[in-house]
C-alpha positions in Angstrom: 139.4 -39.5 87.9 142.0 -38.1 84.8 144.9 -40.5 84.9 147.2 -40.3 82.3 150.4 -41.4 81.6 153.0 -37.9 81.2 155.9 -36.3 82.3 156.0 -34.6 86.0 156.5 -31.5 84.6 153.6 -31.2 82.0 151.3 -32.5 83.8 151.9 -29.9 86.4 150.3 -27.8 83.2 147.5 -29.4 83.1 146.8 -28.6 86.9 147.8 -25.2 86.8 145.3 -24.4 84.0 142.8 -26.2 85.9 143.1 -24.2 89.4 142.2 -21.4 87.1 145.5 -19.7 87.3 144.8 -15.7 86.0 148.7 -15.3 85.2 151.7 -16.9 84.4 155.4 -15.5 84.0 157.9 -17.7 83.2 161.5 -17.9 82.1 162.6 -21.3 81.2 165.7 -23.1 83.3 166.6 -26.9 83.4 164.8 -28.7 84.6 161.1 -26.9 84.5 162.0 -25.6 80.9 158.9 -28.6 80.0 156.2 -27.2 82.4 157.2 -23.6 80.5 156.3 -24.8 77.5 153.5 -26.3 78.4 152.0 -23.2 79.9 152.7 -21.2 77.0 151.3 -23.8 74.9 147.9 -23.7 77.3 148.5 -20.0 76.9 148.1 -20.1 72.6 144.8 -23.1 73.6 143.1 -20.1 75.5 143.3 -22.4 78.9 145.4 -19.3 80.8 144.7 -15.9 80.0 147.6 -14.3 80.8 150.8 -15.9 79.9 154.0 -13.2 80.1 157.4 -13.9 78.4 159.8 -12.3 80.7 164.0 -11.6 80.1 164.7 -13.5 83.4 163.5 -15.4 86.4 164.0 -11.6 88.4 161.5 -10.2 85.9 159.3 -13.3 86.5 158.5 -13.0 90.1 158.7 -9.2 89.6 155.7 -9.4 87.4 153.9 -11.7 89.2 154.3 -9.5 92.4 152.4 -6.4 90.5 149.8 -9.3 89.0 149.4 -10.8 92.4 148.7 -7.3 94.2 145.7 -6.7 91.9 144.2 -9.9 92.8 145.0 -11.7 90.0 145.7 -15.5 90.8 149.4 -15.8 89.3 151.9 -18.9 89.3 155.6 -19.1 87.8 158.2 -22.0 87.6 161.8 -22.1 88.2 164.9 -23.7 89.7 168.6 -23.4 90.6 170.7 -20.5 89.9 166.7 -19.0 88.5 165.5 -19.0 92.1 168.5 -17.6 93.1 168.1 -14.6 91.2 164.4 -14.1 92.4 166.1 -14.0 95.7 165.2 -10.3 96.9 162.1 -10.3 95.1 161.1 -13.5 97.1 161.0 -11.1 100.3 158.9 -8.3 98.6 156.2 -11.2 97.3 156.4 -12.3 101.2 156.4 -8.9 103.1 153.6 -7.7 100.8 151.5 -10.7 101.6 150.7 -11.6 98.3 149.3 -15.4 97.4 151.8 -16.2 94.4 152.7 -20.1 93.9 155.8 -21.1 92.4 156.7 -24.6 91.5 160.6 -25.3 91.7 162.3 -27.8 90.4 164.8 -28.5 92.7 168.6 -27.8 91.0 171.9 -27.8 92.5 173.1 -24.5 92.6 176.5 -23.2 90.6 179.8 -23.3 90.7 180.7 -25.7 89.4 177.7 -25.9 87.0 175.4 -28.5 87.6 171.5 -29.4 86.2 170.8 -31.7 88.1 169.5 -32.3 91.9 169.8 -31.5 95.1 168.1 -29.1 97.3 170.3 -26.9 98.0 168.1 -24.0 95.5 165.1 -24.4 98.2 166.3 -24.7 101.5 168.9 -21.5 101.1 165.7 -20.2 100.5 164.4 -21.1 103.4 163.9 -17.4 105.5 162.3 -15.8 102.7 159.0 -16.0 104.0 157.9 -18.2 101.7 155.7 -21.8 102.0 157.3 -24.9 101.5 156.1 -28.1 100.3 158.4 -30.8 99.8 157.4 -33.5 96.8 157.8 -37.6 97.0 156.2 -37.9 94.3 155.1 -36.5 91.2 151.1 -37.3 92.3 152.1 -35.0 95.4 153.5 -32.2 93.1 150.4 -33.0 90.9 148.2 -32.4 94.0 150.2 -30.1 96.0 149.4 -27.7 93.3 145.9 -27.2 94.0 146.7 -27.2 98.0 149.0 -24.8 97.6 146.5 -22.4 95.9 143.9 -22.5 98.5 146.9 -22.2 101.5 148.5 -19.3 99.7 145.2 -17.6 99.3 143.8 -18.6 102.7 147.6 -17.3 104.9 148.5 -14.6 102.2 151.6 -16.1 102.3 153.3 -17.3 99.2 153.8 -21.0 98.5 156.6 -23.0 97.1 155.8 -26.6 95.6 159.4 -28.2 95.5 160.0 -31.1 93.2 162.6 -32.8 92.5 164.8 -31.9 89.5 165.5 -34.4 86.7 164.1 -37.4 89.1 160.5 -35.5 89.2 160.3 -32.9 86.3 161.3 -35.3 83.3 159.9 -38.7 84.7 157.2 -40.6 82.5 154.7 -42.4 85.2 150.9 -42.5 85.7 149.3 -39.4 87.1 145.7 -38.9 88.0 145.4 -35.0 87.8 142.7 -33.2 89.5 140.0 -32.2 87.1 138.5 -28.9 86.6 135.0 -29.9 87.8 136.3 -31.0 90.9 139.2 -28.1 92.0 136.7 -25.7 91.4 134.6 -27.7 93.7 137.8 -27.7 96.3 139.8 -24.6 95.6 137.3 -21.4 96.3 137.7 -17.8 93.6 140.2 -15.7 95.4 138.9 -12.5 96.2 141.1 -10.5 98.2 140.0 -7.7 100.7 143.2 -4.8 99.5 144.2 -5.1 96.1 145.3 -2.2 93.9 142.2 -0.5 91.9 142.5 2.5 90.3 138.9 3.6 91.6 139.9 3.0 94.8 143.4 3.5 95.7 146.0 2.2 98.1 149.7 1.2 98.5 150.8 -1.5 99.2 154.4 -2.1 100.2 155.0 1.0 101.4 157.7 2.6 103.4 158.5 0.9 106.7 160.0 3.3 109.7 161.9 1.8 112.8 158.9 2.1 114.9 156.9 -0.1 112.2 158.8 -2.2 110.3 159.4 -5.0 113.4 156.0 -5.3 113.8 155.1 -6.6 109.9 157.7 -9.6 110.7 156.1 -10.3 113.6 153.1 -10.3 111.9 154.3 -12.6 109.0 156.1 -15.3 112.3 153.1 -15.1 113.2 151.1 -15.8 110.9 153.6 -18.9 109.8 152.9 -20.1 112.8 149.5 -20.4 112.8 149.2 -21.5 109.1 150.2 -25.3 109.9 146.7 -25.7 110.9 145.2 -24.0 107.5 147.6 -26.9 105.8 145.9 -29.3 107.8 142.9 -28.2 106.8 143.3 -28.1 103.1 144.9 -31.7 103.3 141.8 -32.9 105.0 139.6 -30.8 102.5 141.8 -32.2 99.2 141.4 -36.2 100.9 137.5 -35.9 101.3 137.4 -35.0 97.4 140.2 -36.4 95.6 140.6 -39.7 97.9 144.3 -38.6 99.2 144.5 -37.1 102.1 148.2 -34.5 103.1 149.4 -33.1 106.0 153.0 -31.6 107.3 154.4 -35.2 107.4 154.0 -38.9 106.1 155.2 -41.3 108.5 156.0 -45.1 106.8 155.9 -47.7 109.6 156.9 -45.3 112.3 154.9 -46.6 115.6 156.9 -49.4 116.5 160.7 -48.6 114.6 163.8 -48.2 116.9 165.6 -46.3 113.8 163.6 -43.8 111.4 165.5 -41.8 108.9 163.5 -38.9 107.8 164.4 -36.3 104.7 162.6 -34.2 102.3 161.5 -35.5 98.5 162.0 -38.6 96.2 164.7 -40.0 97.8 163.0 -40.8 100.6 161.1 -43.5 98.4 164.1 -45.0 98.5 164.2 -45.2 101.9 160.5 -46.9 102.7 162.1 -49.3 100.0 165.1 -49.9 102.6 162.4 -50.2 105.5 160.8 -52.7 103.6 163.9 -55.2 102.8 164.6 -54.1 106.6 161.6 -55.2 108.2 161.8 -57.9 105.6 164.9 -58.9 108.0 163.1 -58.3 111.1 164.6 -54.7 111.8 162.2 -52.4 113.6 163.3 -49.4 111.1 160.6 -46.6 110.3 161.0 -43.4 107.0 159.4 -39.9 107.6 158.9 -37.9 104.7 159.3 -34.1 106.2 156.2 -32.6 103.6 156.2 -29.0 104.8 159.8 -27.2 105.8 158.1 -24.2 106.1 156.3 -23.6 108.4 158.2 -25.9 110.3 156.5 -28.5 111.9 158.5 -29.0 115.4 155.5 -30.9 117.1 155.0 -33.5 114.7 158.4 -34.3 114.3 158.2 -34.4 118.2 155.5 -36.7 118.0 156.5 -39.3 115.6 160.7 -39.7 116.5 161.0 -38.5 120.8 163.5 -41.7 121.9 163.8 -42.7 118.6 167.0 -43.1 117.3 167.1 -40.7 114.3 168.5 -40.1 110.7 168.0 -37.3 109.0 168.9 -37.4 105.1 169.4 -33.9 103.5 170.7 -32.9 99.8 171.9 -29.9 100.9 175.2 -28.4 102.6 175.4 -25.2 105.1 179.5 -24.8 104.1 181.4 -24.3 107.6 177.8 -25.5 109.6 176.0 -28.6 110.5 173.1 -29.2 107.6 170.6 -27.5 107.7 167.2 -29.8 108.2 169.2 -31.4 110.9 169.8 -28.5 112.9 166.1 -28.1 112.8 165.7 -31.0 113.6 168.3 -31.7 116.3 166.8 -28.1 118.0 162.9 -29.6 118.1 163.9 -33.0 119.3 165.6 -31.3 122.4 165.3 -33.0 125.6 163.1 -36.0 124.1 166.2 -38.2 124.3 166.4 -39.2 121.0 170.0 -39.6 119.1 170.0 -37.7 115.9 172.7 -38.1 113.1 173.4 -36.3 110.1 173.9 -37.8 107.0 174.2 -34.8 103.5 175.2 -35.8 100.3 173.6 -36.8 97.4 174.4 -33.6 95.6 174.3 -32.8 92.2 172.4 -35.8 91.2 174.5 -38.1 93.0 172.3 -40.9 93.3 171.3 -42.0 96.8 171.3 -45.9 97.2 168.9 -48.2 98.9 171.9 -49.7 100.4 173.3 -46.8 101.5 170.8 -45.7 103.3 170.8 -49.6 104.8 174.0 -49.0 105.5 172.8 -45.5 107.1 170.0 -47.5 109.9 172.9 -50.3 110.2 174.9 -47.2 112.0 172.8 -45.5 114.1 172.2 -49.2 115.9 174.9 -48.0 118.2 173.0 -45.1 119.7 176.1 -42.6 118.6 175.1 -39.4 116.9 177.3 -39.2 113.8 177.7 -36.5 110.9 179.1 -37.6 107.6 178.7 -37.5 103.9 176.9 -40.0 102.1 179.3 -40.4 99.8 182.9 -38.9 100.0 184.7 -37.7 96.9 186.2 -39.7 94.1 189.7 -39.3 94.0 189.5 -38.4 90.5 188.1 -35.1 92.2 189.7 -34.9 95.3 192.5 -32.1 93.4 189.5 -30.5 92.0 188.9 -26.7 92.6 191.1 -25.5 94.8 
């Protein structure tokens, strides 16, 4: 064990180095600037072989497409507008089946300009072909990085490890950093069967006409579905070596609960606190952390949530439509007699307090599906941004 007291973003840098990464390419953006600084320092100290200083996030992910195509274990980090600037190349990376790993410090998207946390950035990229892992705390974030490399190199699909900006990236706490000799035991060396090599020329990411293009997309979709098994296998293996097991979802007091709140990321710690408080009053409530959003764990959700009163808490929004995570959970639970409510808010860093979560549980008692903002606009902001 290597328990250190460290900021979440900088702890990620340590575990990236312990994963024997070959190439990092980064452009600093809040809230992951400290991680890019840490990676640059590790490169200067000789612990990372190559660190590419680029002029934009688009260039960072483009550089890693090239690096990964040659067989290099590749890593980057970004958040908010930086992730959006990568949008075009995210599809290229997944379509070329390149196992790139990226840590996203989740951040609100402009405009108006906001550097604080919500999950609009990664949720907006849910169809880009990247596996998405959401972390409830910094220990989960650190542990998810070696798993992400294993999963991506086994499935040949890129992986995003999503950690809440500021709430996690800037939080200083005790973290057990997976030590290098144990990571070496856990994570196999990356040796792709197909890579760019001047001694054995091949082409990657070539043109596909209408006859063949759909076949490639079908393959990506099929392998995404099958990747659930690999994610579970990797989580089991990680647990055997490090003592912390991971899956697609993580339930808390759900077995006998009549009301369960489901959500992503660090807000679920507050949900768990609310559950503990309400349990002391005799209320049968539970929490379910949706750790993996892509591939979407439909079967696992049905197993836990069928027939329950379900509240989907999410810090994102799809203007003009239902909230994105709610929409997918609603579809997954079709025909199960579950009553599903949608609570959305906490945007731009607005906190979601335990008493607000307790209020959600109270509203769910009526057994009627709800769709509502967690906190309405304040009077002072009503007429801003017409």
